[in-house]
N, C-alpha and C positions, 0 to 999 in steps of 0.2 A: 504494500500500500504506500502511496506517495504522500508525504506530509505537506500540507498547505500552510503550515505555521510560518515558515521562513519567508516564502513569497509574500504572504499577507503582511508580515512585519515590515519588509522592505517597502512595499507599496504605501503602508501607513506612514512610515518615516519620510518618504519622498513627498507625500502630500503635506505633512506638517512643516517641512522645510520650505516648501514652495509658497506657503501663506505668510511668510515673514516679511516680504518686501514686494515692491512692484517688479515687473519683469526686467527692468534695467538696474535693479539692485537698490533703488532709492527706498529708504524707509521714511515714514512720516510720523512725527512725534505728536501724539494727541492724548488727551485725558478726558475723563468724564464718561457719560453714558453712550458715547459713540463718536464718530468723526465729526469735527466741527466744520470742516471744509472738505471739498472734494479734491482728489488727486487722480491723475491718470498717467499712463505710460509715456506721455509726451512731456513729462515734467512740468505739469501745470497745476496750480493750486488756486482755488477760489474761496472766498469767505468774506466775513464782515469784520472790520477792525474793531477790536475791543480796547487795545492799549498799544502804545509804542514806547519801548524802553530804550532810549538812546545810549544808555550806559552799557547795556548788554548787547545792543544792536539786534533786538528781537521785536517782532510784531506779533502780538497775541491776536489770533483770529477766533471768532465765535460764530455760532449759527445766526442766520438772518432772522430766524424765528425763535426768540428767547422766550420760550413757553414757560410760564410759571409751574406747569405740571411736571417739568423735569426736576428730579431731585438735585441734580448738580449740572451747572452750565457746561456745555461742551466747548473745549478750547483746543487750539493748536498753535504751536510756536513756529514762526517763520523767521529765520535768520537773514540778515542783510549785511552788506559791507560798504566800503567807500565807493565801490563801482556800481552799486545798485541804483537804478534810475526809476523814478515814479513819473508816469505820464498821465495827463488829464487834459482832454480837449486840445491836443496838439502841443501842450506846454510841458516842460520838464520841471519836476520838483524833487525834493529829497524825501527819504522815508520818514523823517521826523515831521514832515508837513502833513502826514496822514492824520486823520481825526477819527475818534471812535464813531462808528456808524457808517464810515465809508465802505462801500462794497468794492472788492478788488479781485483781480485775476493776476497771478504772478507766474512768471516763467522761472523755473528752478534749474540750477546747474549743480550737479553732484560731482565732486572731485575728492578722491581718496576717502570716501565715506562721509564727507561733509556736504550738506545741501545748503545752498545760499541762493536767495532771490536775486536774479539778474535784472529783470524788468518787471515792474509792477504797474498795471494799468488800472486806474480808478474807473470802474464801470458805472458806479452811482455815487455821487458826492452827497454826503449827509446834509450839507447846507442846501443843495438844490432840492433834495427829496423833502426836506422840511420847510421849504419856502423861504429859507434865509438867504442872505447875500452870498454870492459866488466868491470863490477864492480870489 
């Protein structure tokens, strides 16, 4: 009789390893009840800005629907550096110019296991969405 234990173990192990990152090896750091932003194999992340920490050079992203029914808000950290460019309506800005509530789409570059935002496009400005003045 042929034992199926070993092939099943190998298949299970392969499936478990495959779920740890995107197909290109990029991992996305998130916390809470699920993913705060979406990510795909083309190294793109979208979400709503919750906070920008210029000291750590990190943008905290959250859900666009901050439902009070969720026990813990979902967040994701997006790193940036001096080469990261923010674009809005054809103009260039710095990551520190982002405001809580801005909806963004970021192109990510992963080098030696470190993911950094290269280009961030503001898809909806919180001031425009709320009827306030533009940047």
